[in-house]
C-alpha positions in Angstrom: -15.5 19.2 18.8 -12.3 18.9 16.9 -10.6 15.7 15.9 -7.2 15.5 14.3 -5.0 13.0 12.5 -1.3 13.3 11.9 1.4 11.8 9.7 5.1 12.1 9.6 7.6 11.4 6.9 10.7 10.2 8.9 13.1 10.8 6.0 12.3 14.5 5.6 10.8 15.2 9.0 7.6 16.6 7.4 4.7 16.8 9.8 1.2 16.8 8.3 -1.8 17.2 10.6 -5.4 17.0 9.6 -8.0 18.8 11.7 -11.8 18.7 11.1 -14.4 20.2 13.3 -18.1 19.2 13.7 -19.0 22.0 11.1 -17.0 20.0 8.5 -14.3 22.7 8.4 -11.1 20.9 7.4 -7.6 22.2 7.9 -4.2 20.7 7.1 -1.2 22.0 8.9 2.2 21.2 7.4 5.7 22.3 8.3 7.4 22.1 4.9 6.3 23.6 1.6 5.3 21.3 -1.3 7.7 20.8 -4.2 4.9 21.4 -6.7 1.8 23.5 -6.6 -1.2 21.9 -5.0 -4.4 21.8 -7.2 -7.0 20.0 -5.0 -7.4 17.2 -2.5 -9.3 13.9 -2.9 -10.8 11.8 -0.1 -11.9 8.2 -0.6 -14.6 7.4 2.0 -14.1 3.6 1.6 -10.3 3.5 2.1 -10.2 6.7 4.2 -7.2 7.8 2.1 -6.6 11.5 1.6 -4.6 12.4 -1.5 -3.0 15.7 -2.6 -3.3 16.3 -6.4 -0.5 18.5 -7.6 -0.5 20.9 -10.6 1.8 18.5 -12.6 -0.7 15.6 -12.2 1.3 13.9 -9.4 -0.8 12.4 -6.6 0.7 12.4 -3.1 -0.9 10.4 -0.3 -1.5 11.8 3.1 0.5 8.9 4.4 -1.9 7.3 6.8 -5.6 6.5 6.7 -7.8 9.2 8.1 -9.1 8.4 11.6 -12.7 7.0 11.4 -14.0 9.7 13.7 -12.9 12.3 11.1 -14.6 10.5 8.2 -18.1 11.5 9.2 -17.1 15.1 9.2 -15.0 14.9 6.0 -18.1 13.6 4.2 -19.6 17.1 4.4 -16.5 19.2 3.7 -16.0 20.8 0.3 -12.7 22.6 0.8 -9.6 22.4 2.9 -7.5 25.2 4.4 -3.9 24.3 3.9 -1.7 26.1 6.5 2.1 26.2 6.3 3.6 26.4 9.7 7.0 27.6 10.9 9.2 24.5 11.4 10.6 25.7 14.7 7.7 27.5 16.4 4.7 25.8 14.8 3.1 29.2 14.2 1.1 29.6 11.0 3.0 31.4 8.2 0.5 31.3 5.4 -2.7 29.5 4.3 -5.0 29.1 1.4 -8.2 27.1 0.6 -8.2 24.2 -1.9 -11.1 22.2 -3.3 -11.9 18.8 -1.7 -13.4 16.0 -3.8 -15.1 13.2 -1.9 -15.7 9.8 -3.5 -16.0 6.1 -3.0 -13.6 3.6 -4.6 
């Protein structure tokens, strides 16, 4: 079983899609590169917010709360595969694993 959640920034047409399977393997697909180097991700179980923590200390929000169905799988995840996709075709271009920190507010 795979459940996904997606968010879009209408100003920049950035699409971000979170996919988590029942083995707690989390992946985020995004169609634009980040302006700063990503260091890790943080997920708050209470607010269901997913944040991207950048190398420069900046914190970027996923944009929408994570779907409740995903929360139970996110609780067991420890890393996220970040996959940059081609803007036109949607095909994966590159990917790398980043640590995921789970906490409660």
